[in-house]
N, C-alpha and C positions, 0 to 999 in steps of 0.2 A: 202574481207576476209569471208570465210565460216566457221562457228563454228558448229561442230557436237555435239549436246548436249548429244547424247548417250554415248560419250566418256568422259564426264565431271564428276568430283566429284560434289556432291550437293553444296558444298561451292563455287565452281567455277561457277556453273550455277547461283547461287544466286548473285554472284558478277557481272556477265554480265548483268543479268536482272535488278538488282536494280540500276545499273549505267545508263542504257539506258531507262528504263521505268520511266521517271521523267517528271514533279515533282510529288511526291506522298504526298497527304495530310496525316496528322498525327492524329490518333484517340488517344486522351489522356483519357484513360478509367478509370473511378472511379467505384469501387464496394465495397461491404461490405461482410466480412466473417461471419461465423455462430455466432461469439461472438460480432458482430456489429462493428468490427474494419475496418477502411477504407483502401482501397488499391488503388493505382494510378499508371498506367503504360502506356507508349506510344507504339503505333503500327502503322507502316507506310504501312501495307497491309490493306487498308481501302478504301471503296467507298460507294456511294449511289447506290441502286439497282432499286427502283421503287418508284413512288409517290402514288401507289394504291395497297395496303396501303403504307404509307410512311415507307420505309425500308432501312436500311443501313447494311453494312457487314464489319466485322473485322475478321482477320485471324491470331490469335496468334500461333506462332510456338511452337513446343514442346521444352523443355529445353534439355540439354545434358543428355543422359541416358533415354530419353523418358518421363521425369517427366512433369506433367501438370503445367502450370503457374497458379499462384494464381488467376489471372483474370478469367481463364477458370473454375476453381473450384468454385469460388464465383458466377459466372453467372449461372453455372449449378445448384447450390444449391438454389439460390434466385430468378432467372429468371429476374433480374433487373440490369441495368447498365446505366451509363451516359457517352456519348462521348463528350468530351470537345475539342474545337479547340483553339490552343494556338496562341497568338500574338508573333511576333518576339522578343519582350522584355522579353518573358518568356522562351527563348531558353535555358538558363543555368539551370533553374529550371526543365524544361521538361527533359533535358538530365540527370540531377541528379536522376530523378525518374526511369531511365532505369537501375540503379544499382540493382543487385540481392539481395535485402534485404531478411532476413529470413521471413517466413510466420508469419503473425501477426503484423509485423512492419508497421506502417502507414507512407507511403511516404509523406503524407501531413505534418506530424510532423517532420519527418527526414529531409525533404528538405525545411522546412520553408514556406509551402504553406498554404494559407487561404482557408478553405472549406466554401461553401455556401449551404444553404438548397435547396433541390429540392422540387417540388410541388406534383408530382404524383408517384414518386418512392422513395425508402429509401436511396440509395447511394447519397452522397453529390456531388455537382459540384465544379469546380475550380473557386474561386473568381478571377475576372479579365480576364477570358477567353473571346475570341471574341464571341463565342457562345457555348452553351451546349445543347445537345440533350438527353432528358430523354427517355430511351428505355425499353421495355419489350422483353424478349427472344421470338423469333418467331421460330427459328430452330437452332439446333446445331448438326454438323456432323463432325466426324474425316475424314481427307482426306490425301492421298488416303485410301480407306477402308482396303486394305490388309496390309499396312504398313504405318500408319499415320505419317505425319510430321508436321501437323497443325490441327487446328479445324476451320471450317467455322461457324461463328456465325452471324446469321441474327437477327437484332433487329428492332422491329416495333417502330417507333418514336411516342411517346405520346405527347411530348411538347418540345419546344425549348426556351432557354433564349438567347436573342440577344442584343448586345451592342447598345444602343440607338443612338450612334454616326454614326452608319451605315445606319440610316434611312433618307430618303429625306423628303421634306416638306409635302408630302402626307402620310407619315408613312410607305412607302414601302422601301424595301431593295435597296440600291444603290450599285450594284456590284463593281463599281469602287472604293468604299471606303473600301472594304474588304481586310484586310492585314493579311494574315495567314503565319505561319511558315510551311515550307514544307521540305520534305526529298529528297535528291538526293543520288548518290552513295558514298560509303566510308564514310568519315566524313563530306561530303558537305551538307550544308543546304541552304535554300533560303527563300525568302518572295514573296508573291503573288502580292503585289502592287509595280509596278516599272514604270518608265517612258516609257518603251518599250511596255507596254500593249496597245491594241487598240480594237476598236469595229468593228464588221463585221456582218452586217445584213444578215439573210438567204435569198437566192434567192426566188423570187416570180414569 
């Protein structure tokens, strides 16, 4: 089957891509507005970019009518945010924070989530998250420039909080223990730790 994307509506292109480019990790992003009120929102357009300097990328889409999401406004104003990685047990809470609350409403409070203090940035992190990356804004650009549909937000990672249960006897991260919630197409979600996972050393 050949799909000509030139003839698709944006929502149709989104549906094909989001269903096939899987799994997608979820950035559960916490920020603060100008009055110090916390915001928390999930984004599955998210990836690491480089380790030098340690940098990740989130891509919040514009809301209907071209309105910027609170996350974008808050990061633009403060230059700080935290990317939390949710455990499968937090699926319901994460999904609840995707509701379009009015600006100024704290998703932490509205969805019954506990906030934990960060160390190097002002926005709080999510208590119980598998990991949380404290970030400072490195670059923010609308994309595409002529008619933006999203913002590319690069964040330099300053520090990370990691669940101690993920560490081996030497204090190093055991990849086989990492169990994250991830997004698939439509309303499908998954988890990263399954019996079908396997190791595969690189050729030498």
